[in-house]
C-alpha positions as CSV (number, residue, x, y, z in Angstrom):
1,X,56.9,74.7,121.0
2,X,60.7,74.2,121.1
3,X,62.7,76.9,119.4
4,X,65.2,75.7,116.8
5,X,68.7,77.0,116.8
6,X,69.8,77.7,113.3
7,X,72.5,75.4,112.1
8,X,75.6,76.4,110.2
9,X,74.8,76.4,106.5
10,X,76.5,73.8,104.4
11,X,77.5,75.8,101.3
12,X,80.5,73.8,100.3
13,X,79.9,70.2,99.8
14,X,83.6,69.5,99.0
15,X,84.7,71.0,102.3
16,X,87.8,72.7,100.8
17,X,88.2,75.0,103.8
18,X,87.8,74.5,107.5
19,X,85.2,76.4,109.5
20,X,88.0,78.4,111.1
21,X,89.2,79.4,107.6
22,X,85.7,80.3,106.6
23,X,85.3,82.5,109.7
24,X,88.6,84.2,109.0
25,X,87.5,84.8,105.4
26,X,84.2,86.5,106.5
27,X,86.1,88.5,109.1
28,X,88.4,89.8,106.4
29,X,85.4,90.7,104.2
30,X,83.7,92.5,107.1
31,X,86.9,94.4,108.0
32,X,87.4,95.4,104.4
33,X,83.8,96.7,104.1
34,X,84.2,98.6,107.4
35,X,87.5,100.3,106.4
36,X,86.4,101.2,102.8
37,X,83.1,102.6,104.2
38,X,85.0,104.8,106.7
39,X,87.4,106.0,104.0
40,X,84.5,106.6,101.6
41,X,82.7,108.8,104.1
42,X,85.8,110.8,104.8
43,X,86.5,111.4,101.1
44,X,82.9,112.4,100.4
45,X,82.9,114.8,103.4
46,X,86.1,116.5,102.4
47,X,86.2,116.3,98.6
48,X,82.8,115.1,97.4
49,X,84.3,112.1,95.8
50,X,83.8,108.4,96.4
51,X,86.4,105.8,97.3
52,X,85.7,104.2,93.9
53,X,86.3,107.4,92.0
54,X,89.5,107.9,94.1
55,X,90.7,104.5,93.0
56,X,90.4,105.7,89.4
57,X,92.5,108.8,90.1
58,X,95.1,106.6,91.8
59,X,95.3,104.1,88.9
60,X,95.6,107.0,86.4
61,X,98.6,108.3,88.4
62,X,100.3,105.0,87.9
63,X,100.1,105.3,84.1
64,X,98.8,108.2,82.1
65,X,97.1,108.4,79.7
66,X,95.0,105.2,79.7
67,X,91.9,103.9,78.0
68,X,88.8,103.4,80.2
69,X,89.0,99.7,79.5
70,X,92.6,99.6,80.8
71,X,91.7,101.6,83.9
72,X,88.6,99.4,84.6
73,X,90.7,96.2,84.4
74,X,92.8,97.5,87.3
75,X,90.0,98.5,89.7
76,X,89.1,96.4,92.7
77,X,86.0,98.3,93.9
78,X,83.9,98.8,90.7
79,X,82.7,97.0,87.6
80,X,83.8,98.2,84.1
81,X,80.3,99.7,83.5
82,X,80.5,101.7,86.8
83,X,84.1,102.7,86.0
84,X,83.0,104.2,82.7
85,X,80.3,106.2,84.5
86,X,82.7,107.4,87.1
87,X,85.3,108.4,84.5
88,X,82.6,110.4,82.7
89,X,81.6,112.1,86.0
90,X,85.3,113.1,86.5
91,X,85.5,114.4,82.9
92,X,82.2,116.4,83.4
93,X,83.7,117.8,86.7
94,X,86.8,119.0,84.8
95,X,89.3,116.7,86.5
96,X,89.9,114.4,83.6
97,X,89.9,114.8,79.9
98,X,89.5,112.5,76.9
99,X,92.0,112.5,74.0
100,X,92.4,110.5,70.9
101,X,94.5,107.4,70.8
102,X,97.0,108.0,68.0
103,X,97.5,104.3,67.5
104,X,93.7,103.5,67.3
105,X,91.3,106.2,66.4
106,X,88.4,104.2,67.9
107,X,89.7,104.5,71.4
108,X,89.9,107.6,73.6
109,X,92.6,108.0,76.3
110,X,91.9,109.5,79.7
111,X,94.4,111.9,81.3
112,X,94.3,114.6,84.0
113,X,93.5,118.2,83.5
114,X,95.8,120.6,85.4
115,X,92.9,121.2,87.8
116,X,92.4,117.4,88.1
117,X,96.0,116.9,89.0
118,X,95.8,119.5,91.8
119,X,92.6,118.0,93.0
120,X,93.9,114.4,93.0
121,X,96.9,115.5,95.1
122,X,94.5,116.9,97.8
123,X,92.4,113.7,97.6
124,X,95.5,111.5,97.9
125,X,96.6,113.4,101.1
126,X,93.2,112.8,102.6
127,X,93.4,109.1,101.6
128,X,96.8,108.7,103.2
129,X,95.6,110.4,106.3
130,X,92.6,108.1,106.4
131,X,94.9,105.1,106.1
132,X,97.0,106.4,109.0
133,X,93.9,107.2,111.0
134,X,92.7,103.6,110.9
135,X,96.0,101.8,111.1
136,X,96.4,99.6,114.2
137,X,99.7,101.3,114.9
138,X,98.6,104.8,115.7
139,X,101.9,105.7,117.1
140,X,103.6,105.3,113.7
141,X,105.2,108.6,112.7
142,X,105.6,109.7,109.1
143,X,109.0,111.3,108.3
144,X,108.0,111.9,104.7
145,X,104.8,111.7,102.6
146,X,104.8,110.0,99.2
147,X,103.8,112.4,96.5
148,X,100.6,111.6,94.6
149,X,102.4,111.3,91.3
150,X,104.7,108.5,92.4
151,X,104.1,104.8,91.6
152,X,101.5,103.2,93.9
153,X,101.1,106.6,95.6
154,X,97.4,106.1,96.4
155,X,97.8,102.8,98.1
156,X,98.3,102.3,101.9
157,X,101.4,104.1,103.0
158,X,104.3,102.1,104.4
159,X,104.9,102.5,108.1
160,X,108.2,104.1,109.1
161,X,110.5,102.1,111.2
């Protein structure tokens, strides 16, 4: 009985992208999953926090206070429902707090507690170290570290020239 070699699936009838572009897209997705998994493991080991929860802390540093809905709309790694649960876990842990929105009493606004601000700075340093640890240019030297409270502070750091 002859064995059949699986053929490439034909998912796009319109053929909007080439096979090379499709391969590149899947390679990007695979690399993203690998990198976020590695960073997630490091954050969990050192701080008992997930990459997704770290993303919430980073977005809150960009603008504080924010509603959960506003935070959720900025997140890449989680759904709005999951974001709401993560925010509650961070509130329960004492890192975030809820306050009333003076403009709309139906909404609550999320902000850092003083303990949460200190914790998020430690987490941000670990996140930056993880970015540097997996960067392709391992010889890049940092002359200064961005502070956690600065705009876009929890994103990948810029390489020094």
